[in-house]
All heavy atoms as a GROMACS GRO file, in nm:
protein
  580
    1MET      N    1   2.814  -1.380  -1.945
    1MET     CA    2   2.712  -1.477  -1.979
    1MET      C    3   2.776  -1.615  -1.992
    1MET      O    4   2.884  -1.630  -2.048
    1MET     CB    5   2.644  -1.437  -2.109
    1MET     CG    6   2.542  -1.538  -2.155
    1MET     SD    7   2.456  -1.486  -2.303
    1MET     CE    8   2.298  -1.456  -2.232
    2VAL      N    9   2.710  -1.715  -1.939
    2VAL     CA   10   2.758  -1.852  -1.942
    2VAL      C   11   2.709  -1.918  -2.071
    2VAL      O   12   2.594  -1.904  -2.110
    2VAL     CB   13   2.707  -1.930  -1.820
    2VAL    CG1   14   2.754  -2.073  -1.824
    2VAL    CG2   15   2.752  -1.862  -1.691
    3SER      N   16   2.798  -1.992  -2.136
    3SER     CA   17   2.762  -2.059  -2.260
    3SER      C   18   2.682  -2.186  -2.233
    3SER      O   19   2.683  -2.241  -2.122
    3SER     CB   20   2.887  -2.094  -2.340
    3SER     OG   21   2.957  -2.199  -2.275
    4LYS      N   22   2.614  -2.236  -2.335
    4LYS     CA   23   2.541  -2.362  -2.323
    4LYS      C   24   2.638  -2.475  -2.290
    4LYS      O   25   2.607  -2.563  -2.211
    4LYS     CB   26   2.466  -2.394  -2.452
    4LYS     CG   27   2.343  -2.310  -2.473
    4LYS     CD   28   2.272  -2.352  -2.599
    4LYS     CE   29   2.149  -2.265  -2.622
    4LYS     NZ   30   2.080  -2.301  -2.746
    5SER      N   31   2.753  -2.471  -2.351
    5SER     CA   32   2.854  -2.573  -2.326
    5SER      C   33   2.893  -2.576  -2.179
    5SER      O   34   2.902  -2.682  -2.117
    5SER     CB   35   2.977  -2.547  -2.413
    5SER     OG   36   3.078  -2.638  -2.386
    6GLU      N   37   2.916  -2.460  -2.120
    6GLU     CA   38   2.952  -2.453  -1.978
    6GLU      C   39   2.838  -2.502  -1.890
    6GLU      O   40   2.862  -2.573  -1.791
    6GLU     CB   41   2.988  -2.309  -1.940
    6GLU     CG   42   3.118  -2.261  -2.002
    6GLU     CD   43   3.140  -2.113  -1.984
    6GLU    OE1   44   3.047  -2.035  -2.012
    6GLU    OE2   45   3.251  -2.076  -1.941
    7CYS      N   46   2.714  -2.469  -1.926
    7CYS     CA   47   2.599  -2.516  -1.848
    7CYS      C   48   2.588  -2.668  -1.850
    7CYS      O   49   2.567  -2.731  -1.747
    7CYS     CB   50   2.470  -2.455  -1.903
    7CYS     SG   51   2.455  -2.278  -1.871
    8VAL      N   52   2.603  -2.726  -1.967
    8VAL     CA   53   2.596  -2.872  -1.979
    8VAL      C   54   2.708  -2.936  -1.898
    8VAL      O   55   2.687  -3.035  -1.827
    8VAL     CB   56   2.601  -2.916  -2.127
    8VAL    CG1   57   2.618  -3.066  -2.139
    8VAL    CG2   58   2.475  -2.871  -2.199
    9ASP      N   59   2.827  -2.879  -1.905
    9ASP     CA   60   2.939  -2.934  -1.829
    9ASP      C   61   2.914  -2.927  -1.678
    9ASP      O   62   2.942  -3.022  -1.606
    9ASP     CB   63   3.069  -2.861  -1.864
    9ASP     CG   64   3.122  -2.898  -2.002
    9ASP    OD1   65   3.081  -3.003  -2.057
    9ASP    OD2   66   3.203  -2.821  -2.055
   10VAL      N   67   2.859  -2.817  -1.631
   10VAL     CA   68   2.830  -2.801  -1.487
   10VAL      C   69   2.727  -2.904  -1.442
   10VAL      O   70   2.745  -2.972  -1.339
   10VAL     CB   71   2.782  -2.657  -1.455
   10VAL    CG1   72   2.722  -2.650  -1.316
   10VAL    CG2   73   2.898  -2.560  -1.468
   11ILE      N   74   2.619  -2.920  -1.517
   11ILE     CA   75   2.515  -3.016  -1.481
   11ILE      C   76   2.569  -3.159  -1.487
   11ILE      O   77   2.542  -3.241  -1.399
   11ILE     CB   78   2.391  -3.000  -1.571
   11ILE    CG1   79   2.327  -2.863  -1.549
   11ILE    CG2   80   2.291  -3.112  -1.547
   11ILE    CD1   81   2.282  -2.836  -1.407
   12SER      N   82   2.646  -3.189  -1.589
   12SER     CA   83   2.704  -3.322  -1.603
   12SER      C   84   2.793  -3.356  -1.484
   12SER      O   85   2.784  -3.464  -1.427
   12SER     CB   86   2.786  -3.333  -1.732
   12SER     OG   87   2.705  -3.316  -1.844
   13ARG      N   88   2.878  -3.262  -1.448
   13ARG     CA   89   2.968  -3.286  -1.333
   13ARG      C   90   2.888  -3.302  -1.204
   13ARG      O   91   2.917  -3.389  -1.121
   13ARG     CB   92   3.067  -3.171  -1.320
   13ARG     CG   93   3.186  -3.183  -1.413
   13ARG     CD   94   3.298  -3.086  -1.376
   13ARG     NE   95   3.256  -2.947  -1.382
   13ARG     CZ   96   3.260  -2.872  -1.491
   13ARG    NH1   97   3.305  -2.922  -1.603
   13ARG    NH2   98   3.220  -2.746  -1.488
   14SER      N   99   2.786  -3.220  -1.187
   14SER     CA  100   2.705  -3.227  -1.066
   14SER      C  101   2.631  -3.360  -1.056
   14SER      O  102   2.628  -3.423  -0.949
   14SER     CB  103   2.605  -3.111  -1.064
   14SER     OG  104   2.523  -3.119  -0.950
   15LEU      N  105   2.569  -3.402  -1.165
   15LEU     CA  106   2.500  -3.532  -1.165
   15LEU      C  107   2.598  -3.645  -1.135
   15LEU      O  108   2.569  -3.734  -1.055
   15LEU     CB  109   2.432  -3.557  -1.300
   15LEU     CG  110   2.303  -3.481  -1.326
   15LEU    CD1  111   2.261  -3.495  -1.472
   15LEU    CD2  112   2.193  -3.527  -1.233
   16THR      N  113   2.712  -3.641  -1.201
   16THR     CA  114   2.812  -3.746  -1.180
   16THR      C  115   2.862  -3.748  -1.038
   16THR      O  116   2.865  -3.852  -0.972
   16THR     CB  117   2.929  -3.727  -1.278
   16THR    OG1  118   2.879  -3.735  -1.411
   16THR    CG2  119   3.035  -3.834  -1.258
   17ARG      N  120   2.901  -3.632  -0.988
   17ARG     CA  121   2.958  -3.622  -0.854
   17ARG      C  122   2.858  -3.660  -0.745
   17ARG      O  123   2.889  -3.733  -0.652
   17ARG     CB  124   3.009  -3.480  -0.830
   17ARG     CG  125   3.081  -3.459  -0.698
   17ARG     CD  126   3.134  -3.318  -0.685
   17ARG     NE  127   3.151  -3.266  -0.819
   17ARG     CZ  128   3.121  -3.143  -0.861
   17ARG    NH1  129   3.081  -3.056  -0.784
   17ARG    NH2  130   3.134  -3.105  -0.984
   18ASN      N  131   2.736  -3.608  -0.756
   18ASN     CA  132   2.640  -3.624  -0.646
   18ASN      C  133   2.550  -3.747  -0.657
   18ASN      O  134   2.509  -3.801  -0.554
   18ASN     CB  135   2.552  -3.499  -0.638
   18ASN     CG  136   2.633  -3.377  -0.602
   18ASN    OD1  137   2.713  -3.380  -0.511
   18ASN    ND2  138   2.616  -3.270  -0.677
   19TYR      N  139   2.519  -3.791  -0.776
   19TYR     CA  140   2.421  -3.898  -0.793
   19TYR      C  141   2.478  -4.028  -0.851
   19TYR      O  142   2.419  -4.134  -0.834
   19TYR     CB  143   2.307  -3.852  -0.885
   19TYR     CG  144   2.222  -3.745  -0.824
   19TYR    CD1  145   2.250  -3.611  -0.847
   19TYR    CD2  146   2.114  -3.776  -0.742
   19TYR    CE1  147   2.171  -3.511  -0.791
   19TYR    CE2  148   2.035  -3.677  -0.686
   19TYR     CZ  149   2.065  -3.545  -0.711
   19TYR     OH  150   1.988  -3.448  -0.655
   20LEU      N  151   2.589  -4.020  -0.921
   20LEU     CA  152   2.638  -4.139  -0.992
   20LEU      C  153   2.773  -4.189  -0.943
   20LEU      O  154   2.831  -4.279  -1.002
   20LEU     CB  155   2.646  -4.107  -1.143
   20LEU     CG  156   2.516  -4.056  -1.206
   20LEU    CD1  157   2.540  -4.015  -1.351
   20LEU    CD2  158   2.406  -4.160  -1.197
   21THR      N  159   2.823  -4.134  -0.833
   21THR     CA  160   2.952  -4.174  -0.779
   21THR      C  161   2.932  -4.258  -0.652
   21THR      O  162   2.875  -4.209  -0.555
   21THR     CB  163   3.038  -4.050  -0.746
   21THR    OG1  164   3.056  -3.975  -0.866
   21THR    CG2  165   3.173  -4.090  -0.689
   22PRO      N  166   2.978  -4.384  -0.654
   22PRO     CA  167   2.964  -4.468  -0.535
   22PRO      C  168   3.024  -4.401  -0.411
   22PRO      O  169   3.127  -4.335  -0.418
   22PRO     CB  170   3.043  -4.594  -0.573
   22PRO     CG  171   3.038  -4.597  -0.722
   22PRO     CD  172   3.045  -4.452  -0.764
   23GLY      N  173   2.953  -4.416  -0.300
   23GLY     CA  174   2.999  -4.359  -0.175
   23GLY      C  175   2.942  -4.221  -0.144
   23GLY      O  176   2.949  -4.176  -0.030
   24ARG      N  177   2.888  -4.155  -0.243
   24ARG     CA  178   2.827  -4.023  -0.220
   24ARG      C  179   2.689  -4.042  -0.158
   24ARG      O  180   2.623  -4.143  -0.178
   24ARG     CB  181   2.817  -3.944  -0.350
   24ARG     CG  182   2.949  -3.915  -0.418
   24ARG     CD  183   3.045  -3.836  -0.331
   24ARG     NE  184   2.996  -3.704  -0.304
   24ARG     CZ  185   3.062  -3.593  -0.323
   24ARG    NH1  186   3.184  -3.596  -0.371
   24ARG    NH2  187   3.009  -3.477  -0.296
   25SER      N  188   2.644  -3.942  -0.083
   25SER     CA  189   2.519  -3.956  -0.009
   25SER      C  190   2.395  -3.973  -0.098
   25SER      O  191   2.297  -4.033  -0.054
   25SER     CB  192   2.500  -3.837   0.084
   25SER     OG  193   2.487  -3.717   0.010
   26LEU      N  194   2.396  -3.924  -0.219
   26LEU     CA  195   2.280  -3.934  -0.308
   26LEU      C  196   2.292  -4.049  -0.408
   26LEU      O  197   2.206  -4.067  -0.493
   26LEU     CB  198   2.260  -3.802  -0.384
   26LEU     CG  199   2.236  -3.680  -0.296
   26LEU    CD1  200   2.229  -3.554  -0.381
   26LEU    CD2  201   2.111  -3.696  -0.213
   27TYR      N  202   2.399  -4.129  -0.396
   27TYR     CA  203   2.423  -4.238  -0.491
   27TYR      C  204   2.318  -4.348  -0.479
   27TYR      O  205   2.285  -4.392  -0.369
   27TYR     CB  206   2.561  -4.297  -0.468
   27TYR     CG  207   2.593  -4.414  -0.557
   27TYR    CD1  208   2.629  -4.394  -0.688
   27TYR    CD2  209   2.586  -4.544  -0.509
   27TYR    CE1  210   2.659  -4.500  -0.772
   27TYR    CE2  211   2.616  -4.652  -0.591
   27TYR     CZ  212   2.652  -4.629  -0.722
   27TYR     OH  213   2.681  -4.735  -0.804
   28LYS      N  214   2.264  -4.388  -0.592
   28LYS     CA  215   2.174  -4.505  -0.599
   28LYS      C  216   2.237  -4.612  -0.688
   28LYS      O  217   2.232  -4.730  -0.656
   28LYS     CB  218   2.039  -4.466  -0.659
   28LYS     CG  219   1.958  -4.374  -0.572
   28LYS     CD  220   1.894  -4.449  -0.460
   28LYS     CE  221   1.798  -4.360  -0.384
   28LYS     NZ  222   1.763  -4.410  -0.256
   29SER      N  223   2.289  -4.572  -0.802
   29SER     CA  224   2.358  -4.661  -0.895
   29SER      C  225   2.426  -4.575  -1.000
   29SER      O  226   2.423  -4.453  -0.992
   29SER     CB  227   2.260  -4.758  -0.962
   29SER     OG  228   2.188  -4.693  -1.066
   30LYS      N  229   2.486  -4.637  -1.098
   30LYS     CA  230   2.555  -4.565  -1.205
   30LYS      C  231   2.458  -4.517  -1.312
   30LYS      O  232   2.499  -4.466  -1.414
   30LYS     CB  233   2.661  -4.654  -1.271
   30LYS     CG  234   2.784  -4.671  -1.189
   30LYS     CD  235   2.868  -4.547  -1.202
   30LYS     CE  236   3.006  -4.566  -1.143
   30LYS     NZ  237   3.082  -4.444  -1.153
   31ARG      N  238   2.327  -4.532  -1.292
   31ARG     CA  239   2.228  -4.494  -1.393
   31ARG      C  240   2.145  -4.376  -1.344
   31ARG      O  241   2.096  -4.375  -1.232
   31ARG     CB  242   2.137  -4.612  -1.422
   31ARG     CG  243   2.213  -4.729  -1.482
   31ARG     CD  244   2.124  -4.847  -1.506
   31ARG     NE  245   2.005  -4.802  -1.576
   31ARG     CZ  246   1.887  -4.863  -1.568
   31ARG    NH1  247   1.874  -4.971  -1.496
   31ARG    NH2  248   1.783  -4.818  -1.634
   32ILE      N  249   2.128  -4.277  -1.431
   32ILE     CA  250   2.049  -4.159  -1.397
   32ILE      C  251   1.903  -4.195  -1.370
   32ILE      O  252   1.835  -4.131  -1.291
   32ILE     CB  253   2.063  -4.051  -1.505
   32ILE    CG1  254   2.019  -3.917  -1.450
   32ILE    CG2  255   1.991  -4.088  -1.631
   32ILE    CD1  256   2.054  -3.800  -1.538
   33THR      N  257   1.855  -4.302  -1.431
   33THR     CA  258   1.718  -4.349  -1.408
   33THR      C  259   1.697  -4.383  -1.261
   33THR      O  260   1.593  -4.353  -1.204
   33THR     CB  261   1.687  -4.471  -1.496
   33THR    OG1  262   1.705  -4.433  -1.632
   33THR    CG2  263   1.546  -4.521  -1.476
   34ASP      N  264   1.796  -4.443  -1.198
   34ASP     CA  265   1.784  -4.479  -1.056
   34ASP      C  266   1.789  -4.356  -0.966
   34ASP      O  267   1.723  -4.352  -0.862
   34ASP     CB  268   1.892  -4.578  -1.018
   34ASP     CG  269   1.873  -4.711  -1.089
   34ASP    OD1  270   1.757  -4.750  -1.113
   34ASP    OD2  271   1.974  -4.774  -1.125
   35ALA      N  272   1.865  -4.255  -1.005
   35ALA     CA  273   1.865  -4.130  -0.929
   35ALA      C  274   1.727  -4.065  -0.936
   35ALA      O  275   1.677  -4.011  -0.838
   35ALA     CB  276   1.971  -4.034  -0.984
   36ASN      N  277   1.664  -4.073  -1.050
   36ASN     CA  278   1.530  -4.017  -1.068
   36ASN      C  279   1.430  -4.078  -0.971
   36ASN      O  280   1.350  -4.008  -0.911
   36ASN     CB  281   1.484  -4.040  -1.212
   36ASN     CG  282   1.347  -3.982  -1.240
   36ASN    OD1  283   1.330  -3.862  -1.244
   36ASN    ND2  284   1.248  -4.068  -1.256
   37LYS      N  285   1.436  -4.207  -0.952
   37LYS     CA  286   1.340  -4.277  -0.866
   37LYS      C  287   1.344  -4.227  -0.722
   37LYS      O  288   1.244  -4.224  -0.653
   37LYS     CB  289   1.366  -4.427  -0.869
   37LYS     CG  290   1.334  -4.490  -1.001
   37LYS     CD  291   1.373  -4.637  -1.002
   37LYS     CE  292   1.355  -4.697  -1.139
   37LYS     NZ  293   1.409  -4.832  -1.148
   38GLY      N  294   1.461  -4.188  -0.677
   38GLY     CA  295   1.475  -4.149  -0.538
   38GLY      C  296   1.465  -4.002  -0.508
   38GLY      O  297   1.438  -3.964  -0.394
   39TYR      N  298   1.485  -3.917  -0.607
   39TYR     CA  299   1.501  -3.776  -0.575
   39TYR      C  300   1.419  -3.677  -0.657
   39TYR      O  301   1.405  -3.563  -0.615
   39TYR     CB  302   1.648  -3.737  -0.584
   39TYR     CG  303   1.732  -3.822  -0.493
   39TYR    CD1  304   1.811  -3.923  -0.542
   39TYR    CD2  305   1.727  -3.803  -0.355
   39TYR    CE1  306   1.886  -4.004  -0.457
   39TYR    CE2  307   1.801  -3.882  -0.269
   39TYR     CZ  308   1.880  -3.981  -0.321
   39TYR     OH  309   1.952  -4.060  -0.238
   40ALA      N  310   1.369  -3.715  -0.770
   40ALA     CA  311   1.298  -3.618  -0.856
   40ALA      C  312   1.148  -3.623  -0.832
   40ALA      O  313   1.091  -3.730  -0.812
   40ALA     CB  314   1.328  -3.646  -1.003
   41ALA      N  315   1.085  -3.506  -0.836
   41ALA     CA  316   0.939  -3.500  -0.819
   41ALA      C  317   0.866  -3.554  -0.941
   41ALA      O  318   0.757  -3.607  -0.930
   41ALA     CB  319   0.897  -3.355  -0.794
   42SER      N  320   0.929  -3.544  -1.057
   42SER     CA  321   0.868  -3.591  -1.181
   42SER      C  322   0.919  -3.730  -1.215
   42SER      O  323   1.039  -3.757  -1.209
   42SER     CB  324   0.903  -3.496  -1.296
   42SER     OG  325   0.868  -3.552  -1.419
   43SER      N  326   0.829  -3.817  -1.254
   43SER     CA  327   0.870  -3.952  -1.293
   43SER      C  328   0.939  -3.955  -1.429
   43SER      O  329   0.995  -4.058  -1.468
   43SER     CB  330   0.749  -4.046  -1.294
   43SER     OG  331   0.656  -4.002  -1.393
   44THR      N  332   0.938  -3.843  -1.500
   44THR     CA  333   1.003  -3.838  -1.631
   44THR      C  334   1.124  -3.745  -1.632
   44THR      O  335   1.179  -3.714  -1.737
   44THR     CB  336   0.903  -3.790  -1.740
   44THR    OG1  337   0.854  -3.660  -1.704
   44THR    CG2  338   0.788  -3.888  -1.754
   45TRP      N  339   1.168  -3.703  -1.515
   45TRP     CA  340   1.283  -3.614  -1.504
   45TRP      C  341   1.406  -3.670  -1.574
   45TRP      O  342   1.473  -3.599  -1.648
   45TRP     CB  343   1.313  -3.586  -1.357
   45TRP     CG  344   1.440  -3.513  -1.332
   45TRP    CD1  345   1.458  -3.378  -1.336
   45TRP    CD2  346   1.568  -3.569  -1.299
   45TRP    NE1  347   1.589  -3.347  -1.306
   45TRP    CE2  348   1.658  -3.463  -1.285
   45TRP    CE3  349   1.614  -3.700  -1.282
   45TRP    CZ2  350   1.792  -3.483  -1.253
   45TRP    CZ3  351   1.746  -3.720  -1.250
   45TRP    CH2  352   1.833  -3.612  -1.235
   46ASP      N  353   1.436  -3.796  -1.551
   46ASP     CA  354   1.556  -3.855  -1.610
   46ASP      C  355   1.550  -3.853  -1.763
   46ASP      O  356   1.649  -3.822  -1.829
   46ASP     CB  357   1.579  -3.997  -1.559
   46ASP     CG  358   1.462  -4.090  -1.586
   46ASP    OD1  359   1.346  -4.044  -1.588
   46ASP    OD2  360   1.488  -4.210  -1.605
   47ASN      N  361   1.435  -3.881  -1.819
   47ASN     CA  362   1.421  -3.878  -1.964
   47ASN      C  363   1.440  -3.737  -2.018
   47ASN      O  364   1.504  -3.717  -2.122
   47ASN     CB  365   1.284  -3.931  -2.008
   47ASN     CG  366   1.269  -4.078  -1.982
   47ASN    OD1  367   1.366  -4.153  -1.991
   47ASN    ND2  368   1.150  -4.120  -1.948
   48LYS      N  369   1.385  -3.638  -1.947
   48LYS     CA  370   1.400  -3.499  -1.990
   48LYS      C  371   1.546  -3.455  -1.983
   48LYS      O  372   1.597  -3.389  -2.074
   48LYS     CB  373   1.313  -3.408  -1.905
   48LYS     CG  374   1.165  -3.427  -1.928
   48LYS     CD  375   1.084  -3.344  -1.830
   48LYS     CE  376   0.937  -3.377  -1.839
   48LYS     NZ  377   0.859  -3.308  -1.734
   49VAL      N  378   1.614  -3.491  -1.876
   49VAL     CA  379   1.754  -3.455  -1.861
   49VAL      C  380   1.836  -3.518  -1.974
   49VAL      O  381   1.914  -3.451  -2.041
   49VAL     CB  382   1.810  -3.498  -1.723
   49VAL    CG1  383   1.962  -3.486  -1.720
   49VAL    CG2  384   1.748  -3.414  -1.613
   50CYS      N  385   1.818  -3.646  -1.995
   50CYS     CA  386   1.894  -3.715  -2.100
   50CYS      C  387   1.862  -3.658  -2.238
   50CYS      O  388   1.952  -3.635  -2.318
   50CYS     CB  389   1.867  -3.865  -2.097
   50CYS     SG  390   1.939  -3.948  -1.956
   51ARG      N  391   1.736  -3.635  -2.266
   51ARG     CA  392   1.695  -3.582  -2.396
   51ARG      C  393   1.754  -3.442  -2.419
   51ARG      O  394   1.813  -3.414  -2.524
   51ARG     CB  395   1.544  -3.578  -2.408
   51ARG     CG  396   1.495  -3.532  -2.545
   51ARG     CD  397   1.344  -3.536  -2.559
   51ARG     NE  398   1.278  -3.454  -2.457
   51ARG     CZ  399   1.199  -3.501  -2.360
   51ARG    NH1  400   1.174  -3.631  -2.351
   51ARG    NH2  401   1.144  -3.420  -2.272
   52ASN      N  402   1.741  -3.354  -2.320
   52ASN     CA  403   1.794  -3.218  -2.336
   52ASN      C  404   1.945  -3.216  -2.345
   52ASN      O  405   2.002  -3.144  -2.427
   52ASN     CB  406   1.747  -3.129  -2.222
   52ASN     CG  407   1.601  -3.092  -2.234
   52ASN    OD1  408   1.549  -3.081  -2.345
   52ASN    ND2  409   1.535  -3.073  -2.122
   53MET      N  410   2.012  -3.294  -2.263
   53MET     CA  411   2.157  -3.295  -2.269
   53MET      C  412   2.207  -3.356  -2.400
   53MET      O  413   2.305  -3.309  -2.457
   53MET     CB  414   2.215  -3.366  -2.147
   53MET     CG  415   2.192  -3.284  -2.021
   53MET     SD  416   2.265  -3.354  -1.875
   53MET     CE  417   2.437  -3.320  -1.906
   54THR      N  418   2.140  -3.458  -2.447
   54THR     CA  419   2.177  -3.516  -2.577
   54THR      C  420   2.159  -3.413  -2.687
   54THR      O  421   2.245  -3.397  -2.774
   54THR     CB  422   2.092  -3.641  -2.606
   54THR    OG1  423   2.119  -3.738  -2.504
   54THR    CG2  424   2.126  -3.700  -2.741
   55ARG      N  425   2.049  -3.340  -2.683
   55ARG     CA  426   2.023  -3.237  -2.784
   55ARG      C  427   2.129  -3.126  -2.776
   55ARG      O  428   2.186  -3.086  -2.878
   55ARG     CB  429   1.885  -3.177  -2.764
   55ARG     CG  430   1.848  -3.074  -2.869
   55ARG     CD  431   1.701  -3.039  -2.866
   55ARG     NE  432   1.648  -3.019  -2.732
   55ARG     CZ  433   1.627  -2.899  -2.677
   55ARG    NH1  434   1.651  -2.790  -2.745
   55ARG    NH2  435   1.578  -2.890  -2.554
   56TYR      N  436   2.160  -3.079  -2.656
   56TYR     CA  437   2.259  -2.973  -2.642
   56TYR      C  438   2.397  -3.020  -2.689
   56TYR      O  439   2.469  -2.948  -2.757
   56TYR     CB  440   2.267  -2.923  -2.499
   56TYR     CG  441   2.143  -2.854  -2.451
   56TYR    CD1  442   2.105  -2.858  -2.319
   56TYR    CD2  443   2.060  -2.786  -2.540
   56TYR    CE1  444   1.990  -2.795  -2.274
   56TYR    CE2  445   1.944  -2.723  -2.495
   56TYR     CZ  446   1.910  -2.728  -2.364
   56TYR     OH  447   1.797  -2.666  -2.320
   57TYR      N  448   2.433  -3.140  -2.649
   57TYR     CA  449   2.563  -3.192  -2.691
   57TYR      C  450   2.569  -3.211  -2.842
   57TYR      O  451   2.674  -3.194  -2.902
   57TYR     CB  452   2.597  -3.324  -2.622
   57TYR     CG  453   2.681  -3.305  -2.498
   57TYR    CD1  454   2.636  -3.348  -2.374
   57TYR    CD2  455   2.806  -3.245  -2.504
   57TYR    CE1  456   2.713  -3.330  -2.260
   57TYR    CE2  457   2.883  -3.228  -2.390
   57TYR     CZ  458   2.836  -3.270  -2.269
   57TYR     OH  459   2.912  -3.253  -2.157
   58SER      N  460   2.459  -3.248  -2.904
   58SER     CA  461   2.461  -3.265  -3.049
   58SER      C  462   2.487  -3.132  -3.119
   58SER      O  463   2.542  -3.129  -3.229
   58SER     CB  464   2.331  -3.327  -3.100
   58SER     OG  465   2.224  -3.235  -3.091
   59ILE      N  466   2.453  -3.025  -3.052
   59ILE     CA  467   2.478  -2.892  -3.107
   59ILE      C  468   2.620  -2.846  -3.078
   59ILE      O  469   2.690  -2.794  -3.164
   59ILE     CB  470   2.377  -2.791  -3.049
   59ILE    CG1  471   2.235  -2.825  -3.095
   59ILE    CG2  472   2.414  -2.648  -3.086
   59ILE    CD1  473   2.126  -2.751  -3.021
   60ILE      N  474   2.667  -2.869  -2.956
   60ILE     CA  475   2.795  -2.810  -2.916
   60ILE      C  476   2.913  -2.907  -2.915
   60ILE      O  477   3.026  -2.866  -2.929
   60ILE     CB  478   2.782  -2.744  -2.777
   60ILE    CG1  479   2.736  -2.843  -2.673
   60ILE    CG2  480   2.694  -2.623  -2.783
   60ILE    CD1  481   2.726  -2.787  -2.532
   61ARG      N  482   2.887  -3.035  -2.898
   61ARG     CA  483   2.996  -3.132  -2.892
   61ARG      C  484   2.950  -3.270  -2.937
   61ARG      O  485   2.921  -3.357  -2.854
   61ARG     CB  486   3.051  -3.143  -2.751
   61ARG     CG  487   3.125  -3.022  -2.707
   61ARG     CD  488   3.196  -3.052  -2.579
   61ARG     NE  489   3.260  -2.930  -2.532
   61ARG     CZ  490   3.303  -2.914  -2.410
   61ARG    NH1  491   3.291  -3.008  -2.323
   61ARG    NH2  492   3.361  -2.801  -2.375
   62PRO      N  493   2.947  -3.294  -3.066
   62PRO     CA  494   2.897  -3.423  -3.116
   62PRO      C  495   2.968  -3.545  -3.057
   62PRO      O  496   2.905  -3.649  -3.037
   62PRO     CB  497   2.922  -3.413  -3.267
   62PRO     CG  498   2.918  -3.267  -3.295
   62PRO     CD  499   2.978  -3.202  -3.174
   63SER      N  500   3.093  -3.534  -3.023
   63SER     CA  501   3.166  -3.649  -2.971
   63SER      C  502   3.118  -3.694  -2.833
   63SER      O  503   3.147  -3.804  -2.789
   63SER     CB  504   3.315  -3.619  -2.965
   63SER     OG  505   3.340  -3.516  -2.873
   64HIS      N  506   3.040  -3.613  -2.764
   64HIS     CA  507   2.995  -3.646  -2.628
   64HIS      C  508   2.864  -3.725  -2.625
   64HIS      O  509   2.826  -3.774  -2.519
   64HIS     CB  510   2.981  -3.520  -2.544
   64HIS     CG  511   3.113  -3.462  -2.506
   64HIS    ND1  512   3.142  -3.422  -2.380
   64HIS    CD2  513   3.225  -3.440  -2.577
   64HIS    CE1  514   3.265  -3.376  -2.375
   64HIS    NE2  515   3.317  -3.386  -2.494
   65ASN      N  516   2.795  -3.739  -2.736
   65ASN     CA  517   2.668  -3.811  -2.736
   65ASN      C  518   2.682  -3.955  -2.687
   65ASN      O  519   2.598  -4.005  -2.614
   65ASN     CB  520   2.604  -3.808  -2.875
   65ASN     CG  521   2.540  -3.675  -2.903
   65ASN    OD1  522   2.511  -3.598  -2.811
   65ASN    ND2  523   2.516  -3.646  -3.028
   66ALA      N  524   2.790  -4.020  -2.724
   66ALA     CA  525   2.810  -4.158  -2.681
   66ALA      C  526   2.822  -4.166  -2.529
   66ALA      O  527   2.771  -4.258  -2.466
   66ALA     CB  528   2.934  -4.216  -2.746
   67LYS      N  529   2.884  -4.068  -2.468
   67LYS     CA  530   2.897  -4.065  -2.321
   67LYS      C  531   2.762  -4.046  -2.255
   67LYS      O  532   2.733  -4.107  -2.152
   67LYS     CB  533   2.994  -3.955  -2.280
   67LYS     CG  534   3.136  -3.982  -2.322
   67LYS     CD  535   3.228  -3.869  -2.283
   67LYS     CE  536   3.367  -3.896  -2.335
   67LYS     NZ  537   3.459  -3.786  -2.305
   68LEU      N  538   2.679  -3.961  -2.312
   68LEU     CA  539   2.546  -3.939  -2.255
   68LEU      C  540   2.459  -4.064  -2.265
   68LEU      O  541   2.380  -4.092  -2.176
   68LEU     CB  542   2.476  -3.823  -2.325
   68LEU     CG  543   2.523  -3.685  -2.285
   68LEU    CD1  544   2.455  -3.580  -2.371
   68LEU    CD2  545   2.493  -3.660  -2.139
   69GLU      N  546   2.474  -4.139  -2.370
   69GLU     CA  547   2.394  -4.261  -2.386
   69GLU      C  548   2.422  -4.360  -2.273
   69GLU      O  549   2.334  -4.434  -2.232
   69GLU     CB  550   2.424  -4.326  -2.522
   69GLU     CG  551   2.368  -4.251  -2.639
   69GLU     CD  552   2.217  -4.237  -2.635
   69GLU    OE1  553   2.149  -4.336  -2.604
   69GLU    OE2  554   2.168  -4.126  -2.661
   70LYS      N  555   2.542  -4.358  -2.219
   70LYS     CA  556   2.576  -4.447  -2.107
   70LYS      C  557   2.500  -4.410  -1.979
   70LYS      O  558   2.486  -4.493  -1.890
   70LYS     CB  559   2.726  -4.442  -2.081
   70LYS     CG  560   2.807  -4.505  -2.192
   70LYS     CD  561   2.953  -4.498  -2.162
   70LYS     CE  562   3.034  -4.556  -2.276
   70LYS     NZ  563   3.179  -4.548  -2.250
   71LEU      N  564   2.454  -4.286  -1.967
   71LEU     CA  565   2.382  -4.242  -1.848
   71LEU      C  566   2.237  -4.286  -1.847
   71LEU      O  567   2.171  -4.283  -1.743
   71LEU     CB  568   2.386  -4.089  -1.836
   71LEU     CG  569   2.521  -4.027  -1.811
   71LEU    CD1  570   2.510  -3.876  -1.812
   71LEU    CD2  571   2.580  -4.076  -1.681
   72LYS      N  572   2.185  -4.326  -1.961
   72LYS     CA  573   2.044  -4.363  -1.969
   72LYS      C  574   2.018  -4.496  -1.903
   72LYS      O  575   2.096  -4.582  -1.895
   72LYS     CB  576   1.998  -4.368  -2.114
   72LYS     CG  577   1.994  -4.231  -2.175
   72LYS     CD  578   1.940  -4.239  -2.313
   72LYS     CE  579   1.932  -4.101  -2.374
   72LYS     NZ  580   1.884  -4.104  -2.510
   0.00000   0.00000   0.00000
């Protein structure tokens, strides 16, 4: 079974690698909000991702909340 911590890490790496890294095919900018505009079916996807990841990190790794705030 995969832990919540591992799940958050996998999603974080995937978002960073595919959507937030200059030169990648899905890159729009360094902000998850801009990735949402181009690729998500829901106009509130970015808010849900940030909210859920912030909540999960507050449970499993409090020191990471500041890093997640930079993605908003």
